[in-house]
C-alpha positions in Angstrom: 124.5 22.9 87.1 121.6 20.8 86.0 121.1 22.6 82.7 123.8 24.6 80.8 123.0 26.4 77.6 125.8 28.2 75.9 125.7 30.2 72.6 122.8 28.2 71.3 121.5 28.8 67.7 118.7 27.0 65.8 118.0 27.8 62.1 115.1 26.6 60.0 116.4 27.4 56.6 117.5 31.1 56.7 115.3 31.9 59.7 116.9 31.8 63.1 114.4 30.5 65.8 117.1 30.8 68.5 119.9 33.3 68.3 123.0 32.9 70.5 121.2 32.3 73.8 123.0 31.3 77.0 121.6 30.5 80.5 122.0 28.0 83.3 119.6 26.3 85.7 121.0 25.3 89.1 120.3 22.0 90.9 117.0 22.1 92.6 115.8 25.4 90.9 112.3 25.9 89.4 112.8 28.3 86.5 110.0 29.8 84.5 110.9 30.0 80.8 108.7 32.7 79.3 108.1 34.4 75.9 105.4 35.2 73.4 104.3 32.7 70.8 107.1 32.0 68.3 109.8 33.4 70.6 111.8 30.1 70.6 110.6 28.5 73.9 109.5 25.1 72.6 112.5 25.0 70.2 114.9 25.5 73.1 113.2 22.9 75.3 113.2 20.4 72.5 117.0 20.9 72.0 117.6 20.5 75.7 115.7 17.3 75.8 117.5 16.0 72.7 114.3 15.8 70.6 115.8 18.1 67.9 119.4 19.1 67.2 120.8 22.6 67.5 122.5 24.4 64.6 125.3 25.7 66.8 126.2 25.9 70.5 126.5 23.7 73.5 123.9 22.2 75.8 124.7 20.1 78.8 122.4 18.3 81.3 124.0 17.3 84.6 127.4 17.8 83.0 126.7 15.6 80.0 126.5 17.0 76.4 123.0 16.7 74.9 122.5 15.3 71.4 119.8 13.3 69.6 122.0 10.2 69.8 122.9 10.5 73.5 120.5 8.2 75.4 122.4 8.9 78.7 121.1 12.4 78.9 117.5 11.3 78.2 117.7 9.1 81.2 118.3 12.2 83.3 115.4 14.2 81.8 111.6 14.0 82.2 109.7 15.7 79.5 106.1 16.9 79.2 105.6 18.4 75.7 103.0 21.1 75.1 100.6 18.8 73.3 101.0 15.9 75.8 101.0 13.0 73.3 99.3 10.1 75.1 98.0 6.7 73.8 94.3 7.4 74.4 93.2 3.7 73.9 95.5 2.5 76.7 94.5 2.3 80.3 96.4 4.5 82.8 98.2 1.7 84.5 98.9 0.0 81.2 100.4 3.2 79.7 102.6 4.0 82.7 103.8 0.4 82.7 104.7 0.7 79.0 106.7 3.9 79.6 108.4 2.5 82.6 109.6 -0.6 80.6 111.0 1.7 77.9 113.2 3.3 80.6 113.9 -0.2 82.1 112.5 0.9 85.5 113.0 -1.8 88.1 110.1 -3.0 90.3 107.8 -1.6 87.6 104.6 -2.6 89.3 105.5 -0.8 92.5 106.8 2.2 90.7 103.6 2.6 88.7 101.5 2.4 91.9 103.9 5.0 93.5 103.4 7.4 90.5 99.7 7.0 90.4 99.5 8.0 94.1 102.0 10.8 93.7 100.0 12.6 91.0 96.5 11.8 92.4 95.3 9.2 89.8 94.0 6.6 92.2 90.4 7.0 91.3 91.1 7.1 87.6 93.8 4.5 87.3 91.6 1.8 85.7 90.2 4.1 83.1 91.3 4.5 79.5 93.3 7.7 79.0 90.8 8.8 76.3 88.0 8.8 79.0 89.9 11.2 81.3 89.4 15.0 81.6 92.2 17.2 80.5 93.3 17.8 84.0 93.8 14.1 84.6 95.5 13.6 81.3 98.0 16.2 82.4 98.5 14.2 85.6 99.2 11.1 83.4 101.7 13.2 81.4 103.5 14.3 84.6 103.6 10.7 85.9 105.2 9.4 82.6 107.7 12.3 82.8 108.9 11.3 86.3 108.4 7.5 86.3 112.1 6.9 85.7 113.1 9.3 88.5 114.9 11.9 86.4 117.0 14.7 87.9 115.7 17.3 85.5 112.1 18.0 84.5 111.1 20.0 81.4 107.5 21.1 81.3 106.1 22.9 78.2 102.8 24.6 79.0 101.7 22.0 81.6 98.5 23.9 82.6 97.3 25.0 79.2 93.6 24.7 78.9 92.9 23.6 82.5 90.0 25.0 84.5 90.8 27.1 87.7 90.6 24.1 90.1 92.8 21.9 87.8 95.3 24.8 87.6 95.7 24.9 91.3 96.0 21.2 91.6 98.7 20.9 88.9 100.6 23.9 90.2 100.7 22.4 93.7 101.9 19.1 92.1 104.7 20.8 90.2 105.8 22.6 93.4 105.9 19.3 95.3 107.9 17.7 92.5 110.2 20.7 92.4 111.3 20.0 96.0 113.4 17.1 94.8 114.1 17.9 91.1 115.3 20.7 88.9 112.3 22.0 86.9 112.2 24.2 83.8 108.7 25.4 83.1 107.2 27.2 80.1 103.9 29.0 80.6 101.9 32.1 79.5 100.3 32.4 82.9 102.2 34.9 85.0 100.5 34.1 88.3 101.8 30.6 87.8 105.4 31.9 87.5 105.0 34.0 90.6 103.5 31.1 92.5 105.9 28.4 91.5 109.2 29.7 90.1 112.5 30.6 91.8 113.7 32.5 88.7 112.5 33.7 85.4 114.2 33.6 82.0 112.4 35.6 79.2 113.0 35.0 75.5 111.8 37.2 72.7 112.4 36.7 69.0 115.0 34.0 69.7 117.0 36.2 72.2 117.2 36.2 76.0 115.9 39.6 77.2 115.8 38.9 81.0 117.1 36.4 83.5 116.4 37.1 87.2 114.1 36.5 90.1 110.5 37.7 89.3 110.7 40.2 92.2 113.9 41.6 90.9 112.5 42.1 87.4 109.5 43.9 88.8 111.8 46.2 90.9 114.1 46.8 88.0 111.3 47.9 85.6 112.2 51.0 83.5 109.7 53.3 85.3 108.5 53.4 88.9 105.1 54.6 90.1 104.4 56.0 93.6 101.0 56.6 95.2 101.0 59.6 97.6 98.2 61.2 99.6 98.7 64.6 101.3 96.7 66.4 104.0 95.9 69.8 102.5 96.0 71.1 99.0 98.9 70.2 96.7 98.6 70.9 93.0 99.6 68.8 90.0 101.9 71.5 88.7 103.9 71.4 92.1 104.3 67.7 91.9 105.5 67.9 88.2 108.5 69.9 89.4 109.9 67.1 91.6 113.1 65.7 90.1 112.7 62.6 87.8 108.9 62.9 87.7 107.5 62.3 84.2 103.8 62.0 84.9 101.3 63.0 87.6 97.7 61.8 87.7 94.9 62.3 90.2 93.8 59.0 91.7 91.1 58.5 94.5 92.2 60.8 97.4 95.8 61.1 96.2 98.2 61.1 93.3 99.9 58.6 91.1 103.4 59.9 90.2 105.5 58.1 87.6 109.3 58.5 87.3 111.2 59.1 84.1 113.5 56.1 84.9 114.0 53.5 87.6 114.6 56.0 90.4 112.5 55.5 93.5 110.6 58.7 94.0 109.7 58.3 97.6 112.7 60.1 99.0 112.2 63.1 96.6 108.5 63.2 97.5 109.3 63.2 101.3 111.7 66.0 100.8 109.1 67.9 98.7 106.6 67.5 101.5 109.0 68.8 104.1 109.9 71.8 102.0 106.3 72.7 101.4 105.2 72.0 105.0 102.8 69.3 103.7 101.8 66.3 105.8 102.1 62.9 103.9 99.2 60.6 104.9 100.1 57.8 102.5 103.3 57.1 100.5 103.9 53.7 98.7 105.6 52.4 95.7 103.2 50.7 93.2 104.8 47.4 92.1 104.6 46.6 88.4 103.1 43.2 87.8 105.1 40.5 86.2 102.7 40.7 83.3 103.5 44.4 82.8 107.2 43.7 82.9 106.8 40.8 80.4 104.9 43.1 78.0 107.5 45.9 78.2 110.3 43.4 77.5 108.6 41.6 74.6 106.7 44.3 72.7 108.1 46.6 70.1 111.4 44.9 69.7 
């Protein structure tokens, strides 16, 4: 495992920011770490990177225990914090050289040139960081996070505040990096998770409420909705009598039928149609979006 988190707690005074959470990230995985504001995402990431200490529990990176004093684990981790703290008065090449020397990177000149090319900073490499757009500053942040060739990359809101074009560029860059490294990614953008991540871990009020592939979370949602269109007249009252049906609404030329639980209604609807000699023109399960799943897991708890 690249990241192992076991029974982790973090208290600020009497308030628990993280409550007994456990999860693993396998080698080569890109995992989305999601949750509403104040859920404990950034706190957990800071503990994993060794920037703050835990109150209780165990965290390992590539088999090594993480602590604020353990420099060996920091060599294995690349970290892009949410606020991306850069030295704005330094030039791009100057800054990356500075970071590379901190990590004692060999052949620093060649490595800086390699990073500039990898993140698409060639045109901007001779500018001061303060003169760059936010998208290019994020690229600088990514370059400093991977300049020492870490095995694990921790990215906290890497696309926050970017315009649509910059979003696509940074997402593609993260996907490319993820081919060679383990990536843990925090974001509020669900499309980003669906586009990039192999797996999703959702935290709410300091507790893990979901850990699975995005597609599995969508399929395992509490309620399922089916769209069906019949040839001929079928009434709402007839459809309400189908087993496990909780709600029926007219929609366009057909019906939206919602289940009381996670039961797939398509078989019951097909049986209903056969029993009532009704021809089914359309029958499909409406997938819940990841955003809807996220809302259902993190609201009202």
